[in-house]
C-alpha positions, 0 to 999 in steps of 0.5 A: 500500500505504502508503494502505491501511494508512492508511486502515486505521489510521484506521478503526480508531481511528474503530472505537477511537473508537466503542467507547470512547463506547460503553463510557462510554454502557453504564457511564453507564445502569449509573449510572442504573440503580444510581441508580434501583434505589437509589429504589425501594429506598428508596420501597419502604422507605418506603411499609413503614415508612408502613404498619407506623407507620399500622397501629400508629397505627390499633391504639389507637384502634380498641383503644378503639372495640372496648372501649367497644362491647363494654362498652355491649353488656354494658349495664354503664352501664345498659339499652340498648333493642332499636335502640341494640344494633343500633346497637352492633352496628354499630359494633363490626362496622365497628370489626373489619372495619377493623381486619382490614384494619388486620391485613392491612397490617401483616403486608403491611410485616412481609414486605415489610421481612422481618420475618415469621418462622416458627416451625414445630412439629409439630401435628394437623390435628384440633386446627387445623379445630377452632380454625377450627370454633370460630373461625367458629361464630357466623358460620356460625349466624347466616347461611343457609350451612352451613359443613361441615369435613370430618374430616381421617381417617388424616393425618400431623401436619405439621411447619410453622408452624399460625399461617401456614397457619390465617391462610391458612385464614381468609382462604379461609373468609372471602371464601368465606362473603362471597360465597355467599349459599346453599348452603354452604363445605366445608373439607377436606384431603388428601395431594398426592402422598407429601411434600405435604398440600393445604388447600381450601375450596370453596364454592357462590357466584359463582364467578369468571370464568377471566381474573381467577384470575391476577391474584386474589392480587396485591396490592390485587385485587378481584372485579368484582361487584355483590356485591363493591361492597357489601363493604368490604376491603383486597385484601390478603387472598389477595395474603397468603395467597400469600406465607404459602404461600411462607414455608412451602414451599407455593402456593396456588390457584383453581378457579373458573366463574362460577355454580360456586363456587370451590375455593381450596387450599394445598399444603404439605410435610409438614415444612417444612425438615429437619424433627426426628427427634423429634415430641414 
């Protein structure tokens, strides 16, 4: 009996030692995970600060290039030949493309740093569509694609951040115009249930394979197609759309098939958070 008791005590002591060793290993693992988490946070913060700094630094020379190109186009310093006008237009277009990329990077840096704020207010969808129509009219008039805004008849006013919503729709429309060589790009809005509204941008473009739908709204994702290789961009536009939609309480989505065009949509609540009692 005494021998069995001694053996049991020895086994208990060995088990206790093993548990102590396991606890020390767990504590060491937690410490390592904390260290790695701190390193990841520092790396993420460094990346955000780098993106913000570089974006700001790019803005000044880009603004100068656009200003000079505008002065040349207006012929303030003398007339230009037809070929020179063509070259100025090329310079202006390239500078605007680069400026759009810089804006995307700056928005990404602000979102990751938590410095993007929401400014909700009452607005009418007619006003939103009118502003977007005016913005894209020069592009649509110069191309072979019809840009159609369906009138938002019978829909209520929204209480949301109209600037964030407009940025989402601008990205959707720009993408559709890029990847639609003929046909139309149609912008529409309708109720989604009783408390949400669905904005959609549909095109007759190249379409997107089903296997790419999930990744298309991630950072730096781009469509793998011959047309994409001729178009420049950061691959951040749709990712920012997803983040902006989440900030105003909504979500984005895609319906598309190769050769049948695409429909990008965003669904947001009629009123973000608690709406005020007075709409005026």
